[in-house]
N, C-alpha and C positions, 0 to 999 in steps of 0.2 A: 278409502275415505280419508280426509284430512283433519288434523286437529289443529286449532288455532290457539295460541298462547298469547296473552296481553303483555305488551311491552310498555311499561309506564303505567300511570294511573289515569283512567278515563271514565266518563259517564256516557251512557246511551239509553235512551228511553226510560230514564229514571233508575237504570241499573248501574251501580258503582262496580267498576272493573279495576281490580288491583294488579300491580306488577306480578307476573307469574301466574295469574288465574288462567284457567281454560275458558275461552269464550263459549257461551252456549250456542250450538250450531245454528239455531233459528234466529238468534239475536242480530247477528251481522251477516249480511248475505248480499250477493250480487255485486253491483258497482260499488257499493259502500265498503264491502269487505275488501275489494280490490284496492280502493283508495287507502284504507287503513294498512294493508300490506305495503303499498308503495311508500307510505309515510313511516313505515317500521313501527306502527302501533300494534300490529298483529305479526306474530312469527308462524309460519306454516309448517307443520310437520306431516309427513307421510304417516299412515296409520301403522306401518311396520315398525317405525321408530318409537312411537308413543301411542298408547291406548288412550282413548277418550273416556273419561269418567262419566261424562253426561251420556254417552251412548251405551256404556256398560251398565249403567243403572237408570234407565230412562223412566221408570216408575217413580224415582225419587227426584230426578231433575226436571221432569216435564218435557223431556226432548222428544220430538216426533221421530227422530232416527235412533237406531239401536244397533248394537253389534253383540255377538255371542261372547259369553265368557268361556274361554277354552279351558281344558283340564289343568293346565299349569296355573291359571289365575284362580280357579275354584278352591285350591288349598289355602289361599289367602282371604278369600271373600267371607264375609260373616253371614 
């Protein structure tokens, strides 16, 4: 899975995205996501480099995608 970090301040569908925020997976997808990446509004990370908070805690973020919390992360989770 990929994690997308916002570069700069932007608004999409009434949602304010601030520099350094993780973009919710379902907010920007398809061709729009590709356009944002091409224009350096989003930075793409491989999931092995950075874990997605939206996917780790989908019950709080409303994300339709999820990823498991491994044993290393469980010691830091509340």
